[in-house]
N, C-alpha and C positions, 0 to 999 in steps of 0.2 A: 210395348211392341202397339202401334196405332192401332184404330178396331177397323179399318179400313185394308189395309195391307191383315194384316192380320184374322180377315175372315178372306177372305179370296186366296190367303194359304189354306185354311181351314174348309175352305172346300173345296181345295185341287186334292190336297192330301183325302177328304169323305170322297168325293168323285173317282179317283186311282185304288178304292177301297173297295165302292162301289161294280167299278166296274169287274175287279180282280176275280170277287165272288159271280161278280155274271158280265163274265162276257161278249155272251153273245147281243148286246147291248151298246155298246159302244158308238159300231158302225153308222147309229141314230147320228150323234154325237160331234165325228169327227169331221173332219172341212175335206169333205169330197170333190173332185176336181167342179166346173162345170158341166164338159159332158161324157161325165160320168154317169148319168141318170142318178145316182145318190145323193148327188146336192140338199141341203132344204138350207134358207130362210135365216135358219135360228142356226143353226151352224158357225158362221161371223161371226158368234160371238164362244158356244159354247166348245167348241176345238180349243178354249187357251184353256179347260179349266180339268183338262184328259194328258196324260204320261203314257209314255211308254214306256216304260223303266225304270227302276227304282231310284234310280243315278240319276235320271232326269228329273225326275222328277224333286229329289234333293238339290243337285246345283240348280233350280229357278228359282226354290222356294229357296234357298242360301241367297240367292242376287233380290229377290225379293223386301229380302228380311233385311241384311246389306243397305240398299241402297233404295227398297221404298218408304221402310221404317219416317226416312231420314228429310224425307221427298214432305210426305200424307203430313209433319209434323210442322213443315215450313207454309202448306200449304195450305192444308186443314183436309177434310174426306172427299169438301166437295169438288175442288177441283184436283184431287188426286184422281178418284174414281175417273171426275173425263180423262186425264191425260192415261190411264189405263183400258177406261175403252174406243180414246179414238186410236192408241198403240194397238191395241187389237184389232182394233177394224182391219187400219193401213196395214197394217201384217198378212191381213185376210185377202185383201183387195192386189196386195202386187203379189202373191202365195198363187193365187186365179191370176193373174196374167201370165205368172208362169209356169202355170200348169194347162193354159191354156193353146200359149207357144210354141211349149216341149210339150203335148199330146199325153201328157200323166197321167196316169191314173187313180196314182197312189193317195190315198187320205194328208194333213196333217196334222198331228195333235201337236198339246204344249203349250206353255204360258210365256214362253219364249221371246216371241212376238213382240208384247208387250215389256217384258223385262226390258231389249232393246230400246224401249222407246224408256222405262224405266234408267236405266243406263246413259241415254244423252241425253235425258233432261239433266240427273247430275251433275252432267259435263259442260255443258249450258248452265245451269246454275251453280258449279261450286268447282269453275273450271283451275284453280293451281293448289284444291285440295289435292293432299297427294295420302297416295292412296297402295297399297300392296295388291295387287291380286295373284290369286288362289299359281296360276300362271302366268307368265313368269313370276316370280315373286321378287318383282326385281322393284323398289318404290320409286313414284312416276304421276304425275299431272295429270288428276280426271280426263284433262282434254288428248292428252295426250296416249290416254288409256281408248278413249271413247277413239278415236282418233285408228287406235292400232286395227282396238273388233273390227270398228267399219270397213276398214278396207281391205283385212283376210276375209271376213263375211261373202262384200264383194268380187272377191278374187276363188275367194272355195266357188262361192257361187258362180257363177265363170268357170270353176275349168271343170263341173260336170256332174255327173250323180252320184248324192253321196246320198242321198237316206238322211240330207240336211234340209230340210226349209230359209235357209239364205236367204232367198230373196224376202219370208218369210221374216226375218228378222232384222232384214234390214225397212223391210216395210215399219212394222212395228219403230225404227226410230224417225223416218220419215211423219208418221204419224203426230210424234210428242214434237218432232223439233214445227210445225204446222201447227199445228194449236198453242203452242208454247210461242214462236210470234206473229199467229190473232192473238194471241192475252196479249201481247208486247205492243200489237199498233193502237189501242187503247179506245175498239170495239169488242168491247167483254157482254157477258152476258145479253 
C-alpha cells in the first residue's frame, strides 16, 4: 500500500480508537456549523479523521484503499496529498454552506468527502476501467459509477435530512474536479 494512503488510513483508525476511549474530546475536532458557536478553523481538516461508527470507518477505509492506492501510485505522494486536501476542504466548505442555509447545528465527521474526491479522480483518470462496486455488484465503467454515485448524492441531499452529509460528498467531488482541471490547465505548481 502506498505511504500516504497507509498513513491516512492509520490516522483515521487511530483517531477512532482514541475517541472511542475518550469520547469527550470529539466535539473539538468535528466540523461544526458556523452558526453553532462550536466552529474552530482546524475542524476544516480534522473532521475527516473522525468517523461515527465502525461501519462508517470500514467503508471509508475500503474506498481509500481501493481508489486511493492506485491514484497515489499514478500521481505520487505530493499530488495525491493535494487532491486529498482539496477534496477535504471543498467538502467542508460546501457542508458549511449547506448547514448555514438550512440552519442545522449538527456536526459533520468522516473522510467521505475526501473519498468522493478520490472516486471522481479515479473516474476522470480511468473512465473506461471496469469496476465491480459492492452496491450494486454489477460490472460497470468507472465513469458511469461516478456519475451514478454523484447523481444519487445530489438526489439524496435534496431529498431531506438523513443524517448523512450528502453535500460534503458532492463538495469533495467538486474539489477534486477543480484540482484536476487546474493541473490540466498547465498552471501547475
